[in-house]
TIRO-2110 file (N, C-alpha, C; in Angstrom, 1 decimal):
// TIRO-2110
0.8, -1.2, 0.0, N, 1, A
0.0, 0.0, 0.0, CA, 1, A
0.9, 1.2, 0.1, C, 1, A
0.5, 2.3, -0.7, N, 2, A
1.2, 3.5, -0.9, CA, 2, A
0.3, 4.6, -0.6, C, 2, A
0.7, 5.6, 0.2, N, 3, A
-0.1, 6.7, 0.6, CA, 3, A
0.6, 8.1, 0.1, C, 3, A
-0.2, 8.8, -0.6, N, 4, A
0.6, 10.0, -1.1, CA, 4, A
0.8, 11.1, 0.0, C, 4, A
2.0, 11.6, -0.1, N, 5, A
2.4, 12.5, 1.0, CA, 5, A
3.3, 13.5, 0.3, C, 5, A
3.6, 14.6, 0.8, N, 6, A
4.5, 15.6, 0.4, CA, 6, A
5.9, 15.0, 0.6, C, 6, A
6.6, 14.8, -0.6, N, 7, A
8.0, 14.1, -0.6, CA, 7, A
7.8, 12.5, -0.6, C, 7, A
9.0, 11.9, -0.4, N, 8, A
8.9, 10.5, -0.5, CA, 8, A
10.3, 10.0, -0.4, C, 8, A
10.3, 8.5, -0.6, N, 9, A
11.6, 7.8, -0.6, CA, 9, A
12.1, 7.8, -2.1, C, 9, A
13.5, 8.2, -2.2, N, 10, A
14.0, 8.1, -3.5, CA, 10, A
14.5, 6.8, -3.8, C, 10, A
14.6, 6.4, -5.1, N, 11, A
15.0, 5.1, -5.5, CA, 11, A
16.6, 4.9, -5.3, C, 11, A
17.3, 6.1, -5.4, N, 12, A
18.7, 6.0, -5.4, CA, 12, A
19.3, 5.5, -4.1, C, 12, A
20.2, 4.6, -4.1, N, 13, A
20.9, 4.1, -3.0, CA, 13, A
22.1, 5.0, -2.7, C, 13, A
22.4, 5.5, -1.5, N, 14, A
23.6, 6.3, -1.2, CA, 14, A
24.5, 5.7, -0.3, C, 14, A
25.7, 6.0, -0.2, N, 15, A
26.8, 5.6, 0.6, CA, 15, A
27.2, 6.7, 1.6, C, 15, A
27.7, 6.3, 2.7, N, 16, A
28.3, 7.4, 3.6, CA, 16, A
29.3, 8.3, 2.8, C, 16, A
29.2, 9.6, 3.0, N, 17, A
29.9, 10.6, 2.3, CA, 17, A
29.4, 11.1, 1.1, C, 17, A
28.3, 10.5, 0.5, N, 18, A
27.7, 11.0, -0.7, CA, 18, A
27.0, 12.3, -0.4, C, 18, A
27.1, 13.3, -1.4, N, 19, A
26.3, 14.5, -1.3, CA, 19, A
24.9, 14.2, -1.7, C, 19, A
23.9, 14.6, -1.0, N, 20, A
22.5, 14.4, -1.3, CA, 20, A
21.7, 15.7, -1.4, C, 20, A
22.2, 16.8, -1.0, N, 21, A
21.6, 18.1, -1.2, CA, 21, A
22.4, 19.2, -0.7, C, 21, A
21.8, 20.4, -0.6, N, 22, A
22.5, 21.6, -0.1, CA, 22, A
21.7, 22.1, 1.1, C, 22, A
22.3, 22.7, 2.0, N, 23, A
21.6, 23.3, 3.2, CA, 23, A
20.7, 24.5, 2.8, C, 23, A
20.9, 25.1, 1.7, N, 24, A
20.0, 26.2, 1.3, CA, 24, A
18.6, 25.7, 0.9, C, 24, A
18.4, 24.4, 0.6, N, 25, A
17.2, 23.9, 0.3, CA, 25, A
16.5, 23.0, 1.3, C, 25, A
17.4, 22.2, 2.0, N, 26, A
16.8, 21.2, 3.0, CA, 26, A
17.6, 21.5, 4.4, C, 26, A
17.0, 20.9, 5.4, N, 27, A
17.6, 20.7, 6.7, CA, 27, A
18.1, 19.4, 6.7, C, 27, A
19.2, 19.1, 7.6, N, 28, A
19.7, 17.7, 7.7, CA, 28, A
18.8, 16.9, 8.6, C, 28, A
18.4, 15.7, 8.3, N, 29, A
17.7, 14.9, 9.2, CA, 29, A
18.5, 13.7, 9.6, C, 29, A
17.7, 12.5, 9.7, N, 30, A
18.4, 11.3, 10.4, CA, 30, A
19.4, 10.9, 9.4, C, 30, A
20.6, 10.6, 9.9, N, 31, A
21.9, 10.0, 9.1, CA, 31, A
22.2, 11.0, 8.1, C, 31, A
22.1, 12.3, 8.3, N, 32, A
22.6, 13.3, 7.3, CA, 32, A
23.3, 14.4, 8.1, C, 32, A
24.4, 14.9, 7.5, N, 33, A
25.2, 16.0, 8.3, CA, 33, A
25.4, 17.2, 7.2, C, 33, A
25.4, 18.4, 7.9, N, 34, A
25.7, 19.5, 7.1, CA, 34, A
27.2, 19.9, 7.2, C, 34, A
27.8, 19.8, 6.1, N, 35, A
29.2, 19.9, 5.9, CA, 35, A
29.6, 21.1, 4.9, C, 35, A
29.8, 22.2, 5.4, N, 36, A
30.0, 23.5, 4.7, CA, 36, A
28.9, 23.7, 3.7, C, 36, A
27.7, 23.5, 4.1, N, 37, A
26.6, 23.9, 3.1, CA, 37, A
26.1, 22.7, 2.3, C, 37, A
27.0, 21.6, 2.4, N, 38, A
26.5, 20.5, 1.6, CA, 38, A
25.9, 19.4, 2.6, C, 38, A
24.8, 18.7, 2.1, N, 39, A
24.2, 17.8, 3.1, CA, 39, A
24.8, 16.4, 2.5, C, 39, A
25.5, 15.7, 3.5, N, 40, A
26.2, 14.5, 3.3, CA, 40, A
25.5, 13.3, 4.0, C, 40, A
25.6, 12.2, 3.4, N, 41, A
24.9, 11.0, 3.9, CA, 41, A
25.9, 10.3, 4.9, C, 41, A
25.5, 10.0, 6.1, N, 42, A
26.3, 9.4, 6.9, CA, 42, A
26.1, 7.8, 7.1, C, 42, A
25.2, 7.3, 6.2, N, 43, A
25.0, 5.9, 6.2, CA, 43, A
24.6, 5.3, 5.0, C, 43, A
24.6, 4.0, 4.9, N, 44, A
24.0, 3.3, 3.5, CA, 44, A
22.6, 3.3, 3.7, C, 44, A
21.9, 3.7, 2.5, N, 45, A
20.4, 3.6, 2.6, CA, 45, A
19.8, 4.5, 1.3, C, 45, A
18.5, 4.8, 1.6, N, 46, A
17.8, 5.5, 0.6, CA, 46, A
17.5, 7.0, 1.1, C, 46, A
17.6, 7.9, 0.3, N, 47, A
17.2, 9.3, 0.8, CA, 47, A
15.7, 9.5, 0.8, C, 47, A
15.3, 10.1, 1.9, N, 48, A
13.9, 10.5, 2.1, CA, 48, A
13.7, 12.0, 2.2, C, 48, A
12.9, 12.5, 1.3, N, 49, A
12.7, 13.8, 1.1, CA, 49, A
11.3, 14.2, 1.8, C, 49, A
11.4, 15.0, 2.9, N, 50, A
10.2, 15.5, 3.6, CA, 50, A
10.0, 16.9, 3.0, C, 50, A
9.1, 17.0, 1.9, N, 51, A
9.0, 18.4, 1.3, CA, 51, A
8.1, 19.3, 2.2, C, 51, A
7.3, 18.7, 3.1, N, 52, A
6.6, 19.5, 4.0, CA, 52, A
7.4, 20.3, 5.0, C, 52, A
8.3, 19.6, 5.5, N, 53, A
9.3, 20.2, 6.5, CA, 53, A
10.6, 20.6, 6.0, C, 53, A
10.8, 20.3, 4.7, N, 54, A
12.1, 20.5, 3.9, CA, 54, A
13.3, 19.9, 4.8, C, 54, A
13.2, 18.6, 4.9, N, 55, A
14.1, 17.8, 5.6, CA, 55, A
14.6, 16.6, 4.8, C, 55, A
16.0, 16.4, 4.8, N, 56, A
16.4, 15.2, 4.1, CA, 56, A
16.9, 14.3, 5.0, C, 56, A
16.6, 13.0, 4.9, N, 57, A
17.1, 12.0, 5.8, CA, 57, A
17.4, 10.8, 4.9, C, 57, A
18.3, 9.9, 5.6, N, 58, A
18.7, 8.6, 4.9, CA, 58, A
18.2, 7.5, 5.7, C, 58, A
17.3, 6.7, 5.1, N, 59, A
16.7, 5.5, 5.8, CA, 59, A
17.6, 4.3, 5.5, C, 59, A
18.1, 3.7, 6.5, N, 60, A
18.9, 2.4, 6.3, CA, 60, A
18.0, 1.1, 6.2, C, 60, A
18.6, 0.1, 5.6, N, 61, A
17.9, -1.1, 5.4, CA, 61, A
17.7, -1.9, 6.8, C, 61, A
18.5, -1.4, 7.7, N, 62, A
18.6, -2.0, 9.1, CA, 62, A
17.5, -1.4, 10.0, C, 62, A
17.1, -0.2, 9.7, N, 63, A
16.1, 0.4, 10.6, CA, 63, A
14.8, -0.3, 10.6, C, 63, A
14.2, -0.5, 11.8, N, 64, A
13.0, -1.2, 12.0, CA, 64, A
12.1, -0.2, 12.8, C, 64, A
10.9, 0.1, 12.4, N, 65, A
10.0, 1.0, 13.0, CA, 65, A
8.8, 0.2, 13.5, C, 65, A
8.4, 0.5, 14.7, N, 66, A
7.4, -0.1, 15.4, CA, 66, A
6.3, 0.9, 15.7, C, 66, A
5.0, 0.6, 15.2, N, 67, A
3.9, 1.5, 15.5, CA, 67, A
3.5, 1.3, 16.9, C, 67, A
3.0, 2.4, 17.5, N, 68, A
2.7, 2.5, 18.9, CA, 68, A
1.4, 3.2, 19.2, C, 68, A
0.8, 3.0, 20.4, N, 69, A
-0.4, 3.7, 20.7, CA, 69, A
-0.3, 5.2, 20.5, C, 69, A
-1.3, 5.8, 19.7, N, 70, A
-1.3, 7.1, 19.4, CA, 70, A
-0.9, 7.4, 17.9, C, 70, A
-0.2, 6.4, 17.2, N, 71, A
0.2, 6.6, 15.9, CA, 71, A
-1.0, 6.3, 14.9, C, 71, A
-0.9, 7.0, 13.7, N, 72, A
-2.0, 6.9, 12.8, CA, 72, A
-1.6, 5.8, 11.8, C, 72, A
-2.6, 4.9, 11.5, N, 73, A
-2.2, 3.7, 10.4, CA, 73, A
-3.3, 3.9, 9.2, C, 73, A
-2.7, 3.3, 8.1, N, 74, A
-3.5, 3.2, 6.9, CA, 74, A
-3.5, 1.7, 6.6, C, 74, A
-4.8, 1.3, 6.2, N, 75, A
-4.9, -0.1, 5.8, CA, 75, A
-6.2, -0.4, 5.2, C, 75, A
-6.4, -1.7, 5.0, N, 76, A
-7.7, -2.1, 4.3, CA, 76, A
-8.4, -3.1, 5.2, C, 76, A
-9.7, -3.0, 5.2, N, 77, A
-10.5, -3.9, 5.9, CA, 77, A
-10.6, -5.3, 5.1, C, 77, A
-10.2, -6.3, 5.8, N, 78, A
-10.2, -7.6, 5.1, CA, 78, A
-11.2, -8.7, 5.8, C, 78, A
-11.7, -8.4, 6.9, N, 79, A
-12.6, -9.4, 7.5, CA, 79, A
-13.5, -8.7, 8.4, C, 79, A
-14.8, -9.3, 8.5, N, 80, A
-15.8, -8.8, 9.5, CA, 80, A
-16.3, -9.9, 10.2, C, 80, A
-16.0, -9.9, 11.6, N, 81, A
-16.5, -11.2, 12.3, CA, 81, A
-17.4, -10.6, 13.5, C, 81, A
-18.7, -10.6, 13.3, N, 82, A
-19.6, -10.2, 14.4, CA, 82, A
-19.4, -8.8, 14.9, C, 82, A
-19.1, -7.9, 13.9, N, 83, A
-18.9, -6.5, 14.5, CA, 83, A
-17.4, -6.1, 14.7, C, 83, A
-16.5, -7.0, 14.7, N, 84, A
-15.1, -6.7, 14.8, CA, 84, A
-14.4, -6.8, 13.5, C, 84, A
-13.9, -5.8, 13.0, N, 85, A
-13.3, -5.8, 11.7, CA, 85, A
-11.7, -6.1, 11.8, C, 85, A
-11.2, -6.8, 10.9, N, 86, A
-9.9, -7.0, 10.8, CA, 86, A
-9.2, -6.1, 9.7, C, 86, A
-8.2, -5.3, 10.0, N, 87, A
-7.6, -4.4, 9.1, CA, 87, A
-6.2, -4.9, 8.8, C, 87, A
-5.8, -5.0, 7.6, N, 88, A
-4.4, -5.3, 7.0, CA, 88, A
-3.7, -3.9, 6.8, C, 88, A
-2.8, -3.6, 7.7, N, 89, A
-2.2, -2.3, 7.8, CA, 89, A
-0.9, -2.3, 6.9, C, 89, A
-0.7, -1.3, 6.0, N, 90, A
0.3, -1.3, 5.2, CA, 90, A
1.4, 0.0, 5.6, C, 90, A
0.9, 0.9, 6.3, N, 91, A
1.7, 2.0, 6.7, CA, 91, A
1.2, 2.8, 7.9, C, 91, A
2.2, 3.4, 8.6, N, 92, A
1.7, 4.0, 9.8, CA, 92, A
2.6, 5.5, 9.8, C, 92, A
1.9, 6.4, 10.5, N, 93, A
2.5, 7.6, 10.6, CA, 93, A
2.7, 7.9, 12.1, C, 93, A
4.0, 8.3, 12.5, N, 94, A
4.2, 8.5, 13.9, CA, 94, A
3.8, 10.0, 14.2, C, 94, A
4.1, 10.3, 15.6, N, 95, A
3.7, 11.7, 16.0, CA, 95, A
4.4, 12.7, 15.4, C, 95, A
5.6, 12.5, 14.8, N, 96, A
6.4, 13.5, 14.2, CA, 96, A
6.1, 13.7, 12.7, C, 96, A
5.1, 13.0, 12.2, N, 97, A
4.5, 13.1, 10.9, CA, 97, A
5.3, 12.3, 9.8, C, 97, A
6.3, 11.4, 10.4, N, 98, A
7.0, 10.5, 9.4, CA, 98, A
6.1, 9.4, 9.0, C, 98, A
6.2, 8.9, 7.8, N, 99, A
5.3, 7.8, 7.3, CA, 99, A
6.3, 6.6, 7.0, C, 99, A
5.9, 5.4, 7.6, N, 100, A
6.7, 4.3, 7.4, CA, 100, A
5.8, 3.0, 6.8, C, 100, A
6.5, 2.2, 6.0, N, 101, A
5.8, 1.0, 5.6, CA, 101, A
5.8, 0.0, 6.8, C, 101, A
4.7, -0.8, 6.9, N, 102, A
4.7, -1.8, 7.9, CA, 102, A
3.7, -2.9, 7.5, C, 102, A
3.9, -4.1, 8.0, N, 103, A
3.0, -5.1, 7.8, CA, 103, A
2.4, -5.6, 9.2, C, 103, A
1.1, -5.3, 9.4, N, 104, A
0.7, -5.6, 10.7, CA, 104, A
-0.8, -5.8, 10.6, C, 104, A
-1.5, -6.3, 11.6, N, 105, A
-2.9, -6.4, 11.6, CA, 105, A
-3.6, -5.6, 12.8, C, 105, A
-4.6, -5.0, 12.6, N, 106, A
-5.4, -4.3, 13.5, CA, 106, A
-6.8, -4.7, 13.7, C, 106, A
-7.4, -4.5, 14.8, N, 107, A
-8.8, -4.7, 15.0, CA, 107, A
-9.6, -3.4, 15.4, C, 107, A
-10.8, -3.3, 14.7, N, 108, A
-11.7, -2.3, 15.0, CA, 108, A
-13.0, -2.9, 15.5, C, 108, A
-13.3, -2.4, 16.8, N, 109, A
-14.5, -2.9, 17.4, CA, 109, A
-15.6, -2.0, 17.4, C, 109, A
-16.8, -2.3, 16.9, N, 110, A
-17.9, -1.3, 16.8, CA, 110, A
-18.1, -0.8, 18.1, C, 110, A
-18.6, 0.6, 18.1, N, 111, A
-18.8, 1.2, 19.4, CA, 111, A
-20.0, 0.7, 20.1, C, 111, A
-20.1, 0.9, 21.3, N, 112, A
-21.4, 0.6, 22.1, CA, 112, A
-22.5, 1.4, 21.6, C, 112, A
-23.6, 0.7, 21.5, N, 113, A
-24.9, 1.2, 21.0, CA, 113, A
-25.0, 1.3, 19.5, C, 113, A
-24.0, 0.5, 18.7, N, 114, A
-24.2, 0.5, 17.3, CA, 114, A
-25.1, -0.8, 17.0, C, 114, A
-26.1, -0.4, 16.2, N, 115, A
-27.0, -1.4, 15.8, CA, 115, A
-26.5, -2.3, 14.8, C, 115, A
-26.2, -3.5, 14.9, N, 116, A
-25.6, -4.5, 14.0, CA, 116, A
-26.5, -4.6, 12.7, C, 116, A
-27.9, -4.3, 12.8, N, 117, A
-28.7, -4.5, 11.6, CA, 117, A
-28.7, -3.3, 10.8, C, 117, A
-28.1, -2.1, 11.3, N, 118, A
-28.0, -1.0, 10.5, CA, 118, A
-26.9, -1.0, 9.6, C, 118, A
-26.7, 0.1, 8.7, N, 119, A
-25.7, 0.1, 7.8, CA, 119, A
-24.3, 0.1, 8.5, C, 119, A
-23.4, -0.6, 8.0, N, 120, A
-22.1, -0.7, 8.9, CA, 120, A
-21.2, 0.5, 8.8, C, 120, A
-20.5, 0.9, 9.8, N, 121, A
-19.6, 2.0, 9.8, CA, 121, A
-18.5, 1.8, 8.8, C, 121, A
-17.9, 0.6, 8.7, N, 122, A
-16.9, 0.3, 7.7, CA, 122, A
-17.3, -1.2, 7.1, C, 122, A
-16.8, -1.4, 5.9, N, 123, A
-17.1, -2.7, 5.3, CA, 123, A
-15.8, -3.2, 4.6, C, 123, A
-15.9, -4.6, 4.4, N, 124, A
-14.7, -5.3, 3.8, CA, 124, A
-14.4, -4.6, 2.6, C, 124, A
-13.1, -4.4, 2.3, N, 125, A
-12.6, -3.7, 1.1, CA, 125, A
-12.3, -2.2, 1.2, C, 125, A
-12.9, -1.6, 2.3, N, 126, A
-12.6, -0.2, 2.5, CA, 126, A
-11.2, 0.1, 2.9, C, 126, A
-10.6, 1.1, 2.4, N, 127, A
-9.3, 1.6, 2.9, CA, 127, A
-9.7, 2.7, 3.9, C, 127, A
-8.9, 2.5, 5.1, N, 128, A
-9.2, 3.5, 6.2, CA, 128, A
-7.9, 4.1, 6.7, C, 128, A
-8.2, 5.2, 7.4, N, 129, A
-7.2, 5.8, 8.3, CA, 129, A
-7.8, 5.6, 9.7, C, 129, A
-6.8, 5.1, 10.7, N, 130, A
-7.3, 4.8, 12.0, CA, 130, A
-6.1, 5.2, 13.0, C, 130, A
-6.5, 5.4, 14.3, N, 131, A
-5.4, 5.5, 15.4, CA, 131, A
-5.3, 4.3, 16.2, C, 131, A
-4.0, 4.0, 16.5, N, 132, A
-3.9, 2.9, 17.4, CA, 132, A
-4.2, 3.3, 18.9, C, 132, A
-5.2, 2.6, 19.4, N, 133, A
-5.5, 2.9, 20.8, CA, 133, A
-5.1, 1.9, 21.8, C, 133, A
-4.5, 0.8, 21.3, N, 134, A
-3.7, -0.2, 22.2, CA, 134, A
-2.8, -1.1, 21.3, C, 134, A
-1.5, -1.1, 21.7, N, 135, A
-0.6, -1.9, 21.1, CA, 135, A
-0.1, -3.1, 21.9, C, 135, A
0.3, -4.1, 21.4, N, 136, A
0.7, -5.3, 22.1, CA, 136, A
0.8, -6.5, 21.2, C, 136, A
0.3, -7.7, 21.5, N, 137, A
0.4, -8.8, 20.6, CA, 137, A
-0.5, -8.4, 19.3, C, 137, A
-1.4, -7.7, 19.5, N, 138, A
-2.3, -7.2, 18.3, CA, 138, A
-2.6, -5.7, 18.7, C, 138, A
-3.1, -5.1, 17.6, N, 139, A
-3.4, -3.6, 17.8, CA, 139, A
-5.0, -3.3, 17.7, C, 139, A
-5.4, -2.6, 18.7, N, 140, A
-6.9, -2.1, 18.6, CA, 140, A
-6.7, -0.7, 17.9, C, 140, A
-7.6, -0.5, 17.0, N, 141, A
-7.6, 0.7, 16.2, CA, 141, A
-9.1, 1.5, 16.6, C, 141, A
-8.9, 2.8, 16.5, N, 142, A
-10.1, 3.7, 16.6, CA, 142, A
-10.3, 4.4, 15.3, C, 142, A
-11.6, 4.9, 14.9, N, 143, A
-11.8, 5.6, 13.8, CA, 143, A
-12.8, 6.8, 14.1, C, 143, A
-13.1, 7.1, 15.3, N, 144, A
-14.1, 8.0, 15.6, CA, 144, A
-13.8, 9.5, 15.5, C, 144, A
-12.6, 9.9, 15.4, N, 145, A
-12.4, 11.2, 15.3, CA, 145, A
-12.7, 11.7, 13.8, C, 145, A
-12.8, 13.0, 13.6, N, 146, A
-13.2, 13.5, 12.3, CA, 146, A
-12.3, 13.2, 11.0, C, 146, A
-10.9, 13.1, 11.3, N, 147, A
-10.0, 12.9, 10.3, CA, 147, A
-9.7, 11.4, 10.1, C, 147, A
-10.4, 10.6, 10.9, N, 148, A
-10.2, 9.0, 10.8, CA, 148, A
-11.5, 8.5, 10.1, C, 148, A
-11.3, 7.3, 9.7, N, 149, A
-12.4, 6.5, 9.0, CA, 149, A
-12.0, 6.1, 7.7, C, 149, A
-13.0, 5.9, 6.9, N, 150, A
-13.0, 5.5, 5.5, CA, 150, A
-12.4, 6.5, 4.6, C, 150, A
-11.2, 6.3, 3.8, N, 151, A
-10.7, 7.2, 2.9, CA, 151, A
-11.0, 6.9, 1.5, C, 151, A
-11.2, 5.7, 1.2, N, 152, A
-11.6, 5.2, -0.2, CA, 152, A
-12.6, 3.9, 0.1, C, 152, A
-13.7, 3.9, -0.7, N, 153, A
-14.6, 2.7, -0.6, CA, 153, A
-15.1, 2.5, -2.0, C, 153, A
-15.7, 1.3, -2.1, N, 154, A
-16.2, 0.8, -3.5, CA, 154, A
-17.6, 0.3, -3.3, C, 154, A
-18.3, 0.5, -4.4, N, 155, A
-19.7, 0.2, -4.4, CA, 155, A
-19.9, -1.3, -4.2, C, 155, A
-20.8, -1.7, -3.4, N, 156, A
-21.1, -3.1, -3.0, CA, 156, A
-21.7, -3.8, -4.3, C, 156, A
-22.3, -3.1, -5.1, N, 157, A
-23.0, -3.7, -6.3, CA, 157, A
-22.1, -3.8, -7.5, C, 157, A
-21.4, -2.7, -7.9, N, 158, A
-20.6, -2.8, -9.1, CA, 158, A
-19.1, -2.6, -9.0, C, 158, A
-18.6, -2.3, -7.7, N, 159, A
-17.3, -2.1, -7.3, CA, 159, A
-16.6, -0.8, -7.9, C, 159, A
-17.4, 0.1, -8.2, N, 160, A
-16.9, 1.3, -8.8, CA, 160, A
-16.6, 2.2, -7.5, C, 160, A
-15.5, 3.0, -7.7, N, 161, A
-15.2, 3.7, -6.4, CA, 161, A
-16.2, 4.8, -6.1, C, 161, A
-16.6, 4.8, -4.8, N, 162, A
-17.8, 5.7, -4.4, CA, 162, A
-17.3, 7.0, -4.2, C, 162, A
-18.2, 7.9, -4.5, N, 163, A
-17.8, 9.4, -4.5, CA, 163, A
-18.7, 10.0, -3.2, C, 163, A
-18.1, 11.0, -2.6, N, 164, A
-18.8, 11.6, -1.4, CA, 164, A
-19.9, 12.5, -2.0, C, 164, A
-21.0, 12.4, -1.3, N, 165, A
-22.2, 13.3, -1.4, CA, 165, A
-22.8, 13.7, -0.1, C, 165, A
-22.1, 14.7, 0.4, N, 166, A
-22.4, 15.3, 1.7, CA, 166, A
-22.0, 14.2, 2.8, C, 166, A
-23.0, 13.6, 3.5, N, 167, A
-22.9, 12.8, 4.5, CA, 167, A
-22.7, 11.2, 4.1, C, 167, A
-23.1, 10.9, 2.8, N, 168, A
-23.2, 9.5, 2.3, CA, 168, A
-22.1, 9.4, 1.2, C, 168, A
-22.1, 8.2, 0.8, N, 169, A
-21.2, 7.9, -0.4, CA, 169, A
-22.1, 7.4, -1.6, C, 169, A
-21.9, 7.9, -2.8, N, 170, A
-22.9, 7.5, -3.9, CA, 170, A
-22.1, 7.0, -5.1, C, 170, A
-22.4, 5.9, -5.7, N, 171, A
-21.7, 5.3, -6.8, CA, 171, A
-22.2, 6.1, -8.0, C, 171, A
-21.1, 6.7, -8.8, N, 172, A
-21.2, 7.4, -10.0, CA, 172, A
-21.6, 6.5, -11.2, C, 172, A
-21.5, 5.2, -10.9, N, 173, A
-22.0, 4.3, -12.1, CA, 173, A
-23.4, 3.8, -12.0, C, 173, A
-23.9, 3.4, -10.8, N, 174, A
-25.2, 2.7, -10.7, CA, 174, A
-26.1, 3.6, -9.7, C, 174, A
-25.5, 4.7, -9.1, N, 175, A
-26.3, 5.6, -8.3, CA, 175, A
-26.7, 5.0, -7.0, C, 175, A
-26.0, 3.8, -6.6, N, 176, A
-26.3, 3.2, -5.3, CA, 176, A
-25.7, 4.0, -4.2, C, 176, A
-26.4, 4.3, -3.1, N, 177, A
-26.0, 5.0, -1.9, CA, 177, A
-25.7, 4.2, -0.8, C, 177, A
-24.5, 4.4, -0.2, N, 178, A
-24.0, 3.7, 1.0, CA, 178, A
-23.6, 4.6, 2.0, C, 178, A
-23.5, 4.1, 3.3, N, 179, A
-23.1, 5.0, 4.5, CA, 179, A
-21.9, 4.3, 5.0, C, 179, A
-21.0, 5.1, 5.6, N, 180, A
-19.7, 4.7, 6.1, CA, 180, A
-19.4, 5.8, 7.2, C, 180, A
-18.5, 5.5, 8.1, N, 181, A
-17.9, 6.4, 8.9, CA, 181, A
-16.7, 7.1, 8.1, C, 181, A
-16.9, 8.2, 7.4, N, 182, A
-16.1, 8.8, 6.4, CA, 182, A
-15.1, 9.7, 7.1, C, 182, A
-13.8, 9.6, 6.7, N, 183, A
-12.8, 10.7, 7.1, CA, 183, A
-13.1, 12.0, 6.5, C, 183, A
-12.6, 13.0, 7.2, N, 184, A
-12.9, 14.4, 6.6, CA, 184, A
-12.2, 14.5, 5.2, C, 184, A
-11.2, 13.8, 4.8, N, 185, A
-10.6, 14.2, 3.6, CA, 185, A
-10.9, 12.9, 2.7, C, 185, A
-12.0, 12.3, 2.8, N, 186, A
-12.4, 11.1, 1.9, CA, 186, A
-12.2, 11.3, 0.4, C, 186, A
-11.4, 10.5, -0.2, N, 187, A
-11.2, 10.5, -1.7, CA, 187, A
-10.0, 11.2, -2.0, C, 187, A
-9.3, 11.9, -1.0, N, 188, A
-8.2, 12.8, -1.4, CA, 188, A
-6.9, 12.1, -1.3, C, 188, A
-6.9, 10.8, -0.7, N, 189, A
-5.6, 10.1, -0.5, CA, 189, A
-5.5, 9.1, -1.6, C, 189, A
-4.3, 9.1, -2.3, N, 190, A
-4.1, 8.2, -3.4, CA, 190, A
-3.7, 6.8, -3.0, C, 190, A
-4.2, 5.7, -3.4, N, 191, A
-3.8, 4.4, -3.2, CA, 191, A
-3.9, 3.7, -4.7, C, 191, A
-2.9, 2.8, -4.8, N, 192, A
-2.8, 2.1, -6.2, CA, 192, A
-4.1, 1.2, -6.4, C, 192, A
-4.4, 1.0, -7.6, N, 193, A
-5.6, 0.3, -8.0, CA, 193, A
-5.7, -1.3, -7.9, C, 193, A
-4.5, -1.8, -7.8, N, 194, A
-4.3, -3.3, -8.0, CA, 194, A
-4.9, -4.0, -6.9, C, 194, A
-5.1, -3.5, -5.7, N, 195, A
-5.8, -4.1, -4.6, CA, 195, A
-7.2, -3.8, -4.3, C, 195, A
-7.9, -3.2, -5.3, N, 196, A
-9.2, -2.7, -5.0, CA, 196, A
-10.4, -3.8, -5.4, C, 196, A
-9.9, -5.0, -5.4, N, 197, A
-10.9, -6.1, -5.8, CA, 197, A
-11.4, -7.0, -4.7, C, 197, A
-11.2, -6.6, -3.5, N, 198, A
-11.9, -7.4, -2.4, CA, 198, A
-13.3, -7.3, -2.5, C, 198, A
-14.0, -8.4, -2.2, N, 199, A
-15.4, -8.3, -2.2, CA, 199, A
-16.1, -8.9, -0.9, C, 199, A
END
C-alpha cells in the first residue's frame, strides 16, 4: 500500500559521504550531516525527502520502525467477524509526521450502541485511516475522530469507487448510496488500484 504524501523515498541508494543536497534547500535529518553547506549521507540507505518540513534523511535497511499507541495507520478492511473488523495495515504515521511502511494487523470494534442491523460503519474492502488505541500482541484501532475513518470505498453492487455526496457515499456508475464512517478528507488520499478487488 502507498499513501500520497509531500515528498517521499528516493530510489537511489547512497553511501556514507555521498552528497545528497544543499543546506540552502533542506535541513539535515536522520543520518545526514551539514558539511560546509552540503548535506552528506552518514549511512548506507535511501534518501527520504520530506517536502513539507524541507528535511532530508537517509533511511537504512537495518532500521525497524514499530507502530505505537497514538500513531496513525493506513490499511484495508479484510474481514468482518460479528462487528469486529480486521484491518491489514500497510503504513503508519508517527507523532512527528513521518510515514513508514509496515505489515501488521489491527482490529476495530464497533462502538457501544451500534445497531448491527443498521448500515455498517466500515465494510470489507474499505481503505481506512485509524489511530492505534492499544498496542501489544495485536493492535486495537479507533476511527471516531473527524479525520479518521474510510478514505476510499467501493460500491457493493458494481465495485466502482464511491464518491462523497455530503454525509453519504454515492456510486457514479449505478447511483447506489451507501453509508460509512467517512474521514474528513475522503477521496483525497491516493492508493494504487491493483488491490481494489476485495469483495
